[in-house]
N, C-alpha and C positions, 0 to 999 in steps of 0.2 A: 374115266373110261367106261366103267360099268353104267354110269348114268347116261352117257351119250348112246351107248348100245341099247339101253332100255327105252330111251326116247325114240330111237330109230325104229325099233320094233313096234312101238305104240303108234307111230305115224303110219307105218305100213298097214296096220290093222284097220285104220280108218277108211282106206280105199274100198275094200269090199263091203264094209258096213254102209258107207255112203251110197253105193250102188244098190244095195238091197233096200235101203230106205226109200230111194227114189222110185224103185219099181213097186214097192208095196203102196206107197203114196198114190201112184198112178192107178193101181188096181182098185184101191178102196174108193177113190173118187169116181171111177168109171163103172164100178159095180153098183153104185148107188142107184135106187129106182128113179125113173123119170128120163125124159128126153130133152137134152139141152136145146136142140133145134126147135122144138115146139115152143119153148120159153122165149127163144130169140125171135122166131117168126110170128108167133101168136097162134092160138088154137084154131083160128078161122082162116089161116093162110092156105093158099092153094098148093097142090103138090109140086108144081114147078118152082115156086118161090122157096118151098121147103127144101127141095133138092139143091137149089142155089146156095142156100144158107149152109147146108151140110157140106157141100163141096168147098165153100169159102173157108170154112174152119177145119177142114180135113176130117169131118165126122163121118164121111162116107167111106173112108179107108178101112181096111181090115184092122182088127184090134192090135195085132202084133206090129203092123206097120205104124199105127199111131204111137205105140210104145217106143219103137225104134226112133221115130222122128222126134219124140219128146226127149229121149236120152241125148240125141245129137244136139238139140237146141240147148239143153241144160249145160252140156259140156262147153258150149260156145258162150255161155253166160246170158243166153236169151231165154226168158221165162214166158215168152208169148205176149199177147195183147189182151187187155180186158174186153170181155164181151159187151159190157155196158158202155164204156167210154171210148174204147179203141186205143187207149194209151198203153205204153209199155208197162207190163206188170212190175218189173224191177224198179221202175221209177216211182210208181204208186206206193210200193212197199217202203222204199227208202225215204219217201216223204213222211211216212208215219213212224218209222223206227225211232227218231230222236225223241218224240213225245212219249213213246212207250218206255224207252230207256230212262228218261227223266223221272217218270212216275214210279216204275218198278225198281229202278236203281236206288232212288231215295228211300223207298219203303224198305228195301232189303237192308240198306245201310243202317237205318234206324232200328230195325228189328234185330239185326245181328249184333250191333254194338250194345244196345240196351239189354237185349236178352242175355248176352254173354256176361255183362256186368252183374245183372241180377242173379243169374245162375251161379256165378262164382261167389257172390256174397252169401247166398243161402247155403252153399255147399260147406262153408266153414262152420255152420251151426246145424248139422243134420239132426232131424227129429224135433226141432224146436217148433213152436207155434207158427212163427213166420215162415219156416220151411214148408210146413204142411199147407198153410194158407196159400202161399205163392204157387206151390206145386199144383194144388187143386185148381187155382185160377188159370194157370198156364194151360192145363188140359182143357178147361172150358173154352178158353180163347181159341185154341187150335181147332176146336170142334165147331166153332161158329161159321156158318156159310157166309162168305164174303159179300155176296149180293144182298143178303138180309141185313148184315151189319151196315152196309152202305146205305140202304134204304132208311134204316133207323137213324143214322147220322144225318141224312138229308132232312128227314122229318123233324128232328129235334133242333139241329143247329141252323138249318136253312129256312125251314117253313115256320116253325114255332118261334124261335128266337130271332131269326133273320139276321144272323151274325156272319154267316159265310155263304159264298155262292154255291149253288146246288149242282151246277153242271158247266161243262165247257172248260177251256184252257185260258181264255182271255175274256175280258169284258168288252161287249160290243160298244164301239165308240170310245174305248179307252186308249191310253197311250200305246204307240206301236214301236217305240224305241226308248233307249235310255233306262235309267233306274226305275222310272214309273212302270215300264213294261215288265221288267224283272219282278218287281214287287207284286204286280197284278197276277203274273203266272204263279208266284209262290202262294198268293192268297187263294187261288183256285186249287192249289195242290193240297191244301190242308186236309180236307175231308177224304179224298181218295187215298192219300198217303196214310192217313190215320186208319182207314178201313183195312188196307192191304197189310200195313205193318203190324196191326193188332193181331191179325190171323197168323202171320209168320212169327210173331214174338213168342208165342207159346212153345214152339218146338225148340227155339234157341235157348230159352230158359231151362227147359227139361234137359236138353243135350248138354249144356254147360254144367248144370248141376250134377248130372250123373258122371260126366267125364272128370270134373275136378274132384269129386268125392272119391272116385276110384284111384286117382293119382295120389291124393293125400293119404290114402290107406297103404301105399307102397312102403317097402322097408327103407328105401333110400331117403324118403321124406322124414321118416322117424329118425334115421341116422343124422340127417341134417339138423333136426331140432336138438338131438342129443349133443351134437358138436357145438351148438350155440348160435346157429344162423338166426338172424331176425326173421320174424314171421313174414314180413314183406318180401324178403329175399326168397324165402321158401315158396311163397305163392307165385312170384314172378319167374324165378329161375327154374324151380323144380315142378311146381304145380301147374300153373297156367300154360307154360310152354309145352309140356307134354300133353296136356288136355286139349290143346288146340288141334291135334291131328284129326279127330272125328269132326270137329267144327269146320276145319278146312274142307273136308270131304263134302259135307252138307252145303257149305257156302258155295263151293265150286259147282255143285249140281244146281243150286238155286240160280247162280249166275247164268248157267246155260238155259234155264227156264224163264229168264227175264222177259223174253219176247212172248212167252205163252202164258205166263202167270197172271196177266192183268186183263184177260179177255172180259171176264164178268165185271170187274171193277170199271173198266173203260166203258162198258155198255151201260152200267147203272149211272155213271157220272158224265156220260156223253163226252168222254175224253178222246180227242182226235188222234188216237194211236193205232198201232197195228191190230190190236184186239178188236177195236171198233171196225176197222176195215174188213177183218175176217167175218165179223158178224153181219155186216152189210152184204158182203159177197155171198155168204151162205143163203141169205134171204133172196138174193137175186139169182142164185145158182150160177154165179160167175166163177166157173171152175178154174180158169187160168190163175186168178188171184188166190183162190183157195189152195191150189197145188203149189204155187210159187211161195206162198207164205209158209206152208207146212214144210217145204224143202229147206227153206232158209232157217226156220226154227230148229229143224232136225240137225242141220249143220252146226248151228250155234251150240246145241246140246253136246254134240260130239267133240267140238273144239274145247268147250268148257271141261268136259270129262278128261280130255287129253292134258290140259293145263293142270287140272286137279291132281291127276296121277303123277305128273312131273313134280309138282310141289310136294306131294306126299313122299315121293321117292327122295327128294332133296332133304326133307325134314326127318325122314326115318330111313336110315341106311338098310334096315332089314328088308324093305321092299325091293331094293336093288339086288339083294342077295337071293 
């Protein structure tokens, strides 16, 4: 009952937060310097054509009226149309989401699983040479800019060794269905996944190492060893299970950022995902796509935060209390 009441209150909190996010998103985009109508009509357009463009896209309306119209369309599920192509924004975004989820989701899974395993292993030998070396390396990996790492991977594996493709999601002229198509996509994923997972790996190693070390220092773990529990049982039942709480929090927040965390990676590797779409929209000042993408990404973060809080409350009764 307490868990259901906790979930109910958390869901209610999302409503005002979502409204504030939409308003701030609209304000930031429209306060940016420059006139979209000039970009659409051209710098040499006559005033009559400029006025037609502004009227067509509602740019001649008062600011508050534009904001109200945007809120109404958002509530109806309409994110407007692209200035460049005239296509519905929601359709363009949904076309790119699967590619982003495939890239960022695979990278996050690799980083979380491998980082947790490495962090748990070195936590059992604190202060050792291996612990110091891996901890130092994880800090270095977390500090590497993902775009620089991506460029270095392209330079070495794609340009110098010519072992892996440098960009894109599929090979031009390659298979479009069946196992060959799947293998082609996986082959193109190697470098971008390696770049993104490497940067994320460091934080999971550090977090797992610290969390497991703190749990292993608790008195109930010492009691379990005194009773005679095998070390594997102590690690799985007492150590790792309780150490997963902060890992769940970070993983949940990272899941919410899946749609935002690959913008630089997708740009470097020309991956046809949402990040690449946002980059192209920023260059073209296509504000409907920029606003629509930001709103959807914000909603994703809020939903992931809600799910994380619910899982945390389910794992730790103290949260519900």
